[in-house]
C-alpha positions as CSV (number, residue, x, y, z in Angstrom):
1,M,123.0,95.3,117.0
2,K,122.9,91.6,116.1
3,K,119.9,90.7,113.7
4,N,118.8,87.2,113.7
5,K,117.5,85.4,110.7
6,T,113.7,85.7,110.9
7,H,114.3,90.0,112.1
8,Q,116.7,89.7,108.7
9,L,113.5,87.5,106.6
10,V,111.1,90.4,107.6
11,L,113.1,93.2,106.8
12,F,113.7,91.6,102.9
13,A,110.0,90.9,102.6
14,M,109.1,94.9,103.6
15,F,111.5,96.3,101.0
16,A,110.0,94.0,98.1
17,S,106.8,94.8,99.2
18,L,107.5,98.2,99.1
19,T,109.7,98.0,96.2
20,T,106.1,96.3,94.2
21,V,103.9,99.1,96.0
22,M,106.2,102.0,95.1
23,T,106.4,100.2,91.5
24,L,102.6,100.4,90.8
25,L,101.6,103.5,92.3
26,F,103.7,105.9,91.2
27,R,104.2,104.8,87.3
28,I,104.2,107.1,84.3
29,P,103.4,105.4,81.1
30,I,105.8,105.4,77.8
31,P,103.7,104.5,74.8
32,S,106.2,104.3,72.4
33,A,108.1,101.5,74.5
34,Q,105.2,99.6,75.9
35,G,106.3,100.3,79.3
36,Y,106.4,103.0,82.5
37,V,109.0,105.1,84.3
38,N,108.8,104.1,88.1
39,I,110.0,105.0,91.7
40,G,110.4,101.7,92.8
41,D,114.2,101.6,92.4
42,T,114.9,104.0,95.0
43,I,113.2,101.2,97.5
44,L,115.7,98.6,96.3
45,L,118.5,100.6,96.6
46,L,117.7,101.8,99.6
47,A,117.3,98.2,101.1
48,A,120.7,97.8,99.6
49,L,122.2,100.6,101.4
50,I,120.9,99.9,104.5
51,L,121.0,96.2,104.8
52,G,123.5,95.4,102.0
53,P,123.5,93.7,99.0
54,A,121.7,90.4,99.5
55,A,118.8,92.4,100.8
56,G,119.3,94.8,97.9
57,F,119.0,91.5,95.4
58,W,115.9,90.0,97.1
59,A,113.6,93.3,97.1
60,G,115.0,94.6,93.8
61,A,114.5,90.9,92.0
62,I,110.9,89.8,94.0
63,G,109.5,93.1,94.2
64,S,110.1,94.3,90.5
65,A,108.8,90.7,89.7
66,L,105.7,90.7,91.4
67,A,104.8,94.5,90.1
68,D,105.6,92.9,86.3
69,M,102.9,90.0,87.5
70,I,100.1,92.4,89.2
71,A,100.5,95.1,86.0
72,G,100.1,92.6,83.4
73,Y,103.8,92.5,82.0
74,A,104.1,88.7,82.7
75,M,106.7,88.1,80.0
76,Y,109.2,90.6,81.3
77,I,109.3,88.6,84.9
78,P,112.3,86.6,84.2
79,F,114.3,89.6,83.2
80,T,113.4,91.7,85.9
81,F,114.0,89.5,88.4
82,F,117.4,89.2,87.1
83,V,118.0,92.8,86.4
84,K,116.7,94.5,88.9
85,G,118.7,92.0,91.7
86,L,121.8,92.9,90.2
87,E,120.8,96.5,90.5
88,G,120.2,96.0,94.0
């Protein structure tokens, strides 16, 4: 089934928002590192497996960067954008 660009954009946005939610909802703080462990990576890897590397890149980059912004880790947004994007 061929997907049009609107359908693909909606799927990218859905996976990015799910990455954000899963990152913020299930986080385990690490006091010594001033960070946290989360399961948002599972969503971006799922996006990459189902929709391809472009979806994994955008879901990881945008979703994880938004989670950093919402959680108060704004100084890590540029680093997170590229690292999580490449992970996807």
